[in-house]
C-alpha positions as CSV (number, residue, x, y, z in Angstrom):
1,M,-22.8,53.6,-1.5
2,D,-21.0,54.1,-4.7
3,G,-21.5,50.6,-6.1
4,L,-17.9,49.6,-5.7
5,S,-18.4,48.2,-2.3
6,L,-21.4,46.1,-3.2
7,P,-21.0,42.4,-3.1
8,L,-19.6,40.9,-6.3
9,E,-22.8,39.2,-7.3
10,R,-24.8,42.4,-7.1
11,A,-22.2,44.5,-8.9
12,E,-22.3,42.0,-11.8
13,G,-26.0,42.3,-12.1
14,T,-27.1,39.0,-10.6
15,S,-29.6,38.6,-7.8
16,G,-28.8,36.7,-4.7
17,R,-30.4,33.5,-6.1
18,G,-27.8,33.2,-8.9
19,S,-29.9,34.3,-11.8
20,R,-28.8,37.1,-14.0
21,T,-31.0,40.1,-14.6
22,R,-31.8,40.7,-18.3
23,L,-31.1,43.9,-20.0
24,S,-34.3,45.5,-21.1
25,R,-35.1,45.2,-24.8
26,H,-34.6,48.9,-25.6
27,K,-31.1,49.0,-24.2
28,R,-29.8,46.2,-26.4
29,P,-29.4,47.2,-30.0
30,S,-31.0,44.8,-32.5
31,R,-28.9,43.1,-35.2
32,L,-30.8,45.1,-37.8
33,R,-29.7,48.4,-36.2
34,Q,-26.1,47.2,-36.0
35,W,-25.9,46.3,-39.7
36,L,-28.1,49.1,-41.1
37,P,-25.4,51.8,-41.4
38,I,-23.1,49.3,-43.2
39,F,-25.9,48.4,-45.6
40,I,-26.8,52.0,-46.2
41,F,-23.2,53.3,-46.8
42,V,-21.6,50.2,-48.3
43,G,-24.2,47.8,-49.6
44,I,-26.6,50.1,-51.5
45,P,-23.8,52.1,-53.3
46,T,-22.1,48.8,-54.2
47,L,-25.4,47.4,-55.6
48,L,-26.1,50.6,-57.6
49,A,-22.6,50.8,-59.0
50,T,-22.7,47.1,-60.0
51,G,-26.0,47.5,-61.7
52,Y,-24.9,50.6,-63.6
53,Y,-21.6,49.1,-64.8
54,C,-23.1,45.7,-65.7
55,A,-26.4,46.7,-67.3
56,I,-26.3,50.4,-68.3
57,A,-22.8,51.8,-68.9
58,S,-21.5,52.0,-72.5
59,Y,-18.3,50.4,-73.4
60,Q,-15.3,52.6,-72.9
61,Y,-12.4,52.6,-75.4
62,T,-8.9,54.0,-75.1
63,S,-7.2,55.5,-78.1
64,E,-3.5,56.4,-78.1
65,A,-1.5,58.5,-80.5
66,R,2.3,59.0,-80.3
67,F,4.3,61.5,-82.2
68,V,7.7,63.1,-82.0
69,V,8.1,66.9,-81.8
70,R,11.2,68.1,-83.6
71,T,12.2,71.6,-84.7
72,P,12.8,71.7,-88.4
73,G,16.4,72.4,-89.6
74,Q,18.0,71.0,-86.4
75,P,20.5,68.2,-86.9
76,Q,19.7,64.9,-85.2
77,P,21.7,64.9,-82.0
78,S,24.0,62.0,-81.2
79,V,23.2,59.6,-78.4
80,V,26.0,61.1,-76.2
81,S,24.9,64.7,-76.7
82,S,21.2,63.9,-76.1
83,L,22.2,62.2,-72.8
84,L,24.3,65.2,-71.8
85,E,21.6,67.6,-72.9
86,G,18.6,65.8,-71.5
87,A,15.2,66.0,-73.0
88,S,15.2,69.8,-72.9
89,G,16.0,70.2,-76.5
90,S,12.4,70.3,-77.7
91,E,10.7,70.8,-74.4
92,S,9.0,74.1,-75.3
93,D,7.6,72.5,-78.5
94,T,6.3,69.6,-76.6
95,F,4.5,71.8,-74.1
96,S,3.1,73.8,-77.0
97,V,1.5,70.7,-78.4
98,H,0.3,69.6,-75.0
99,D,-1.4,73.0,-74.5
100,Y,-2.9,73.0,-77.9
101,I,-4.5,69.5,-77.5
102,L,-6.2,70.7,-74.3
103,S,-7.2,74.0,-75.8
104,R,-10.6,75.3,-76.9
105,D,-9.2,75.7,-80.5
106,A,-8.4,72.0,-80.7
107,L,-11.9,71.2,-79.5
108,R,-13.4,73.6,-82.0
109,E,-11.5,71.8,-84.8
110,L,-12.7,68.4,-83.6
111,V,-16.3,69.7,-83.5
112,E,-16.1,71.3,-87.0
113,N,-14.0,68.7,-88.8
114,D,-14.6,65.4,-87.0
115,R,-18.2,65.6,-85.9
116,L,-17.2,65.3,-82.2
117,R,-20.5,66.7,-80.9
118,E,-22.6,64.1,-82.9
119,L,-20.3,61.2,-81.9
120,I,-20.7,61.9,-78.1
121,S,-24.4,62.5,-78.2
122,E,-25.5,59.3,-79.9
123,P,-28.5,57.6,-78.2
124,N,-26.7,54.3,-77.8
125,I,-24.3,56.0,-75.2
126,D,-25.5,55.6,-71.6
127,F,-27.1,58.6,-70.0
128,L,-24.1,59.5,-67.8
129,S,-21.4,59.3,-70.5
130,R,-23.5,61.1,-73.2
131,F,-23.2,64.8,-73.9
132,P,-25.3,66.7,-73.0
133,N,-26.7,64.8,-70.1
134,F,-28.9,65.7,-67.2
135,L,-26.0,67.5,-65.4
136,T,-24.8,69.6,-68.4
137,F,-26.2,72.0,-70.9
138,P,-25.4,71.9,-74.7
139,T,-23.1,74.9,-74.5
140,F,-19.5,75.1,-75.7
141,E,-18.2,75.7,-72.2
142,H,-19.9,72.5,-70.9
143,L,-18.6,70.6,-73.9
144,Y,-15.1,71.9,-73.1
145,K,-15.3,70.7,-69.5
146,Y,-16.6,67.3,-70.8
147,Y,-13.7,67.2,-73.3
148,L,-11.1,67.9,-70.5
149,N,-12.6,65.1,-68.4
150,H,-12.2,62.6,-71.2
151,V,-8.8,63.7,-72.8
152,D,-5.5,63.1,-71.1
153,V,-2.2,64.1,-72.5
154,D,1.0,62.4,-71.2
155,T,4.5,63.4,-72.3
156,I,6.7,60.4,-72.6
157,P,10.5,60.9,-73.1
158,P,11.8,59.3,-76.3
159,R,13.3,55.8,-76.2
160,G,16.9,55.1,-76.9
């Protein structure tokens, strides 16, 4: 017999007296086993992140600088000509400034003139945001990677 032709009560797992047979304990997953993966992959990381950001992490600040790049000696274009021309008038100068800000030369100047290395290695900065930390070495290349992770340059078209 294949089980399909059994009487309905036996196919459902009940005995002839109307009582259901119980599943054995090892076949039924416990509530702990059902929630354990969620706790491991969601609960623990959430608790760790909350603890880090509430108790350990240093305050983060955003600094913004805006400037206009113009080639010397060029007359100021009229509104109509700038609309017809687009923003391509000083695009190469803008990209030059963008590339310089993200260059090793700019970082070298910040280290030499503005004490960047001392500022980012102060002991009051948390251990993940400080340079060097347990993931990096105090080399210039690691400092450059740290710099690129913390500096963002956006090009915004001029208003008006």
